[in-house]
C-alpha positions in Angstrom: -0.1 0.1 -0.1 2.7 2.3 0.9 4.6 1.5 -2.8 1.5 2.3 -4.3 0.7 5.6 -2.9 4.1 6.7 -3.4 3.7 5.8 -6.9 0.6 7.7 -7.0 2.5 10.8 -5.5 5.2 10.3 -7.9 3.2 10.4 -11.0 0.9 13.3 -9.9 3.7 15.5 -8.9 5.2 14.1 -12.5 2.5 15.6 -14.2 0.9 12.1 -14.8 -3.2 11.0 -14.8 -3.2 8.3 -12.4 -6.1 7.7 -13.5 -5.4 6.9 -16.9 -2.9 4.7 -16.1 -5.0 2.4 -13.9 -7.6 2.3 -16.9 -4.9 0.8 -19.5 -4.0 -1.6 -16.9 -7.4 -3.1 -16.5 -7.7 -3.1 -20.5 -4.7 -5.0 -21.0 -5.8 -6.8 -18.3 -9.1 -7.6 -20.3 -7.3 -8.0 -23.8 -4.8 -10.5 -21.8 -7.7 -12.1 -20.3 -9.7 -12.6 -23.8 -6.9 -13.7 -25.8 -6.3 -16.4 -23.0 -10.0 -17.1 -23.6 -9.5 -17.2 -27.2 -6.6 -19.9 -26.8 -9.1 -22.0 -24.8 -12.0 -21.6 -27.4 -9.8 -22.7 -30.7 -8.5 -25.5 -28.5 -11.8 -26.6 -27.9 -13.1 -26.8 -31.2 -10.1 -28.5 -32.4 -10.6 -31.2 -29.5 -14.2 -31.5 -30.7 -13.0 -32.3 -34.6 -10.3 -34.3 -33.4 -12.8 -36.6 -30.8 -10.6 -36.2 -28.1 -13.1 -36.1 -25.2 -10.7 -36.1 -21.9 -9.3 -32.2 -23.5 -13.2 -31.5 -23.9 -14.0 -31.9 -20.8 -10.1 -30.3 -19.1 -10.6 -27.7 -21.8 -14.4 -26.8 -20.2 -13.6 -27.1 -16.8 -10.8 -24.7 -17.5 -13.3 -22.1 -18.8 -13.3 -22.6 -22.5 -16.9 -21.4 -23.9 -19.1 -24.4 -25.2 -20.8 -22.4 -27.6 -17.8 -21.1 -29.0 -17.8 -20.8 -32.6 -14.6 -21.2 -35.7 -14.8 -19.3 -39.0 -18.0 -21.6 -40.3 -20.4 -20.5 -37.3 -20.1 -23.8 -36.6 -20.3 -24.8 -32.5 -18.4 -28.0 -30.9 -21.6 -29.9 -31.0 -22.1 -29.1 -34.5 -18.4 -29.9 -35.7 -19.1 -33.1 -33.9 -22.3 -33.9 -36.5 -20.2 -32.7 -39.3 -17.4 -35.3 -38.6 -19.9 -38.1 -37.6 -18.9 -38.1 -33.8 -22.0 -39.3 -32.3 -20.3 -39.9 -28.6 -18.6 -36.5 -28.4 -21.6 -34.8 -29.9 -23.9 -36.6 -26.7 -20.6 -35.2 -24.3 -21.0 -31.6 -25.2 -24.9 -32.2 -25.2 -24.5 -33.6 -21.3 -22.3 -30.6 -20.6 -24.8 -27.9 -21.7 -24.5 -27.2 -25.4 -26.7 -25.3 -27.2 -27.5 -27.1 -30.5 -30.4 -24.3 -31.8 -27.1 -22.2 -32.6 -27.2 -21.9 -36.8 -24.0 -21.8 -38.6 -23.1 -19.1 -41.6 -25.5 -21.5 -43.7 -28.3 -21.5 -41.5 -27.6 -25.1 -40.2 -27.3 -26.4 -36.4 -27.3 -30.7 -35.7 -31.4 -31.1 -36.1 -31.4 -29.4 -39.2 -27.7 -30.6 -40.9 -28.4 -34.0 -39.9 -31.7 -34.1 -41.3 -30.9 -33.1 -44.3 -27.9 -35.2 -44.3 -29.5 -38.5 -43.4 -28.0 -39.0 -40.1 -30.7 -41.0 -38.1 -28.5 -41.2 -34.7 -28.0 -38.0 -34.7 -31.4 -36.4 -35.5 -32.5 -38.9 -32.7 -30.0 -37.2 -30.4 -31.2 -34.0 -31.0 -34.4 -34.7 -30.5 -34.0 -36.1 -27.1 -31.9 -33.1 -26.6 -35.3 -31.0 -27.4 -34.0 -29.3 -30.6 -35.8 -26.3 -31.0 -37.8 -27.8 -34.4 -39.2 -24.8 -35.3 -35.9 -23.4 -36.6 -35.0 -23.0 -40.4 -32.5 -23.5 -43.0 -31.4 -21.0 -45.5 -34.4 -22.2 -47.7 -36.4 -21.2 -44.8 -37.7 -25.0 -44.3 -37.7 -27.2 -40.8 -35.1 -30.6 -40.8 -38.5 -32.1 -42.1 -38.5 -30.6 -45.7 -35.3 -32.1 -46.8 -35.5 -35.0 -45.3 -38.8 -35.6 -47.2 -37.5 -34.2 -50.7 -33.9 -36.8 -50.2 -36.1 -39.3 -49.4 -34.9 -40.0 -45.9 -37.8 -42.1 -44.5 -36.4 -43.1 -41.2 -35.9 -39.6 -40.5 -39.2 -38.2 -42.1 -41.0 -41.0 -39.4 -38.5 -40.0 -36.4 -39.3 -36.5 -36.3 -43.0 -37.4 -37.0 -43.7 -39.7 -34.4 -41.0 -38.7 -31.7 -41.3 -34.5 -32.2 -43.2 -31.4 -32.6 -42.3 -30.4 -36.2 -45.0 -28.8 -38.1 -45.5 -31.1 -40.5 -47.5 -28.4 -43.1 -44.6 -26.1 -42.9 -44.0 -24.0 -45.9 -40.8 -22.9 -47.4 -39.4 -20.1 -49.0 -39.8 -21.5 -52.1 -43.5 -22.2 -51.1 -43.4 -25.8 -50.6 -44.3 -27.7 -47.7 -42.8 -31.4 -47.1 -45.1 -33.2 -49.2 -45.3 -30.8 -51.9 -41.1 -31.7 -52.0 -41.4 -35.1 -51.5 -43.2 -35.1 -54.9 -41.5 -32.4 -56.8 -37.8 -33.0 -56.0 -38.3 -36.8 -55.3 -37.8 -39.8 -58.0 -41.3 -41.1 -57.7 -39.7 -44.6 -56.6 -40.2 -46.4 -53.3 -38.4 -44.7 -50.6 -40.6 -41.0 -51.8 -43.7 -42.9 -51.9 -43.4 -43.9 -48.3 -42.5 -40.8 -47.3 -46.1 -39.4 -49.3 -47.9 -42.4 -47.0 -46.0 -41.3 -43.8 -46.8 -37.4 -44.1 -50.7 -38.5 -44.9 -50.8 -40.9 -42.3 -49.4 -38.0 -40.1 -52.0 -35.5 -41.1 -50.5 -33.7 -43.9 -52.7 -32.0 -45.8 -52.7 -33.0 -49.0 -54.8 -30.1 -50.6 -52.1 -27.7 -49.8 -51.3 -26.1 -53.3 -47.3 -24.9 -53.7 -47.2 -20.6 -54.4 -48.4 -21.3 -58.4 -51.7 -22.8 -57.0 -50.3 -26.7 -57.9 -51.3 -29.1 -55.9 -49.3 -32.1 -54.5 -51.6 -34.6 -56.7 -51.3 -32.4 -59.9 -47.6 -32.1 -59.4 -47.6 -36.2 -58.9 -49.7 -36.3 -62.5 -47.5 -34.1 -64.0 -44.5 -36.3 -63.4 -46.5 -39.8 -64.3 -45.7 -41.1 -60.5 -48.8 -43.6 -60.7 -48.3 -44.9 -56.8 -48.4 -41.3 -55.6 -51.3 -40.3 -57.5 -53.2 -43.3 -56.2 -52.3 -42.5 -52.4 -52.9 -38.8 -52.9 -56.3 -39.8 -54.5 -57.6 -42.1 -52.1 -56.4 -39.3 -49.0 -58.9 -37.1 -50.7 -56.6 -34.6 -52.8 -57.8 -33.2 -55.4 
């Protein structure tokens, strides 16, 4: 305390601004702390990429931000999905990761896993209470790309174990049912998806932004089985 008082007096006598000195010291300390935090966060992201669970646990204990993002806007949880490391994803969820954060492409674990056909990750995300209302860069829920890409089991999982909106309309003006018809190939997988959507209450008469219904799209493409299924469900 005596040394500090002498230093303060000396600074005042020399015309220095003692308050500014203290501010500069605090700013330097904050900058150093932020730099250290950034290093921990970058190490956490790298550990997630490498699947190093022990390092992840240690870095989190040392104060790393579990929701820090890389230069693509991906959290460690999102990286775990990209690298198909379910155990790492589950560990991060257990430690409190926010799995609803979307990256620079407006994807998050549920949206990405649904589109890419990663059933185990879809199940894990649903179990972790992922927000099914969040949408991708096309304004679609996880159900819509799963339907158009023919991911039967993922469509079934979302319909049976989540609160996903079955008739959500994306930026193109299409529902999951419309996409299954329009972007599908008319084969067995897309036929099954159409049946699943109908069984779970999809509106078979909900037209696209041009007024074209799922039945009309199916007829235009010559998808006989889909036409039959939609007609039996009362589609016009």
